[in-house]
N, C-alpha and C positions, 0 to 999 in steps of 0.2 A: 718470247722465243720464236713465235711463228714468223716474224720478220727475218730472223737470222737462220732458222732451220724449220723444215716442214715436219719435224718430229712431233712437236706438241706446242701448246700455248704457254705452259708454265712448267718449270722445274721447281720442286720444293726440296731444299737441301737442309738436312738436319744432322746433328751429331749426338752420339751417345758415349758414355764413359766406359761401357763394358758391352759384351755381346748380349747379355741379358737386357741391358738398357736399350740397345739398338732394337732388339726384338719387341720390347714393350712399346717403344715409340712407333715402330712400324705397325704393330697390332692396333694401336690407338688411332693412327691415321686411317688405316683401312676401315676400322669400325665407324669412325666419324663420317668418312666419305660415303660409306654404304648407307648410313642413316639418312644422308642427304640425297640418296638415290643414285649415286655413282656406281658404276660396275667395274670391278677389278678385272682388267684384261689379262694381265700377266704379272707374275712376281718371281724374282730371282734373288738368290743369296741368303735365303732363310736358314739353311743348315749351318753355314759358317758365321753369318751375322756380322761380318766386318763391313759389309756394304750390302744393304738390301735395296733393291729397286722394285718399286710398286708402280705399275703402269695402269693408269685410269683413262688412257686415251689422250684427252687434252691436257691432263695433268700427270706428270711423272714425278714420283717421290724417290729421293735418294737419301737413305739414312745410313750414315757412316759411323765407324769408330773414329775418334778424333785424328789419330795418326793416319788412317786410311784416307780420310777426307783431305788432310794436308798433302798426302802423296799424290792423289789424283787431281786435286785442285780444279774442280769443275768451274768454280767461279772465274778462274783465269782463262780456262779453255773457252768458256762462253762469255767472255768479257764484253763483247759487242751487244749482247742482249741487255735490256734494261734490268736492273737489279733493285730489289727492295730487301733490306735487312730487318729482321725482327730480333730483338734481344729479349731474353727472359726478364720479366718484371722483377725488381729488387725483392719484393715480398715473397717470390717463389724460389729465389736462388738459395742453394744450400750453403750453409756456413761450413768452412773446413772443420773437420773433427779436431778437437784439442788433443795434443799429444800427452800421453801418460807421463807423469813425472815420478821418477823413483825417489823415494824419501828414506832417510835413515830412520830406523824404528825408534831410536831414542828421541830424535827430533820431532817425530810425528806426535809424541805425547806432549801435552801442554806442560809448560814449566811448573805451575803449581802442583800438578799431579806427580811430576818427577820428584819434586822436593818432598812431597808427602811420602812417596815410596821410599826415598832415602831415609827419612826419619823412622819409618816402620822397620826398615832393615837394620838400622843402628840399634833400635830398642831390642830387636830379636837377638842380635849378636851379643848385647850386654847380658840378656837373660841367660843365654847359653854358657856364658863364662863362669 
């Protein structure tokens, strides 16, 4: 970034799936960098959490909601700067939640159990006659 702009040496751009997720990513980045001795100079956007900017001087973190990231498109805005993309390792990726399937109460009972219930019902009706 320094060759393109005097703002900083690096932008770190990340996305979250919800405002809670964006805050958690931001909190973790801040915690990790503080443990390495970096000092947080300025932070913006924590209350809305659709875009949190964390300024560490040479490194500026931008943590977005996915739609907000797409709208501002910083990667395109700073396209002349060298970029390195990091993808989440497969082992850490969340699998999509399975959709609940509505089932008919009669069909959810196993066939042998349904047959047994019918036999019991027939015997009870015969006794009552």
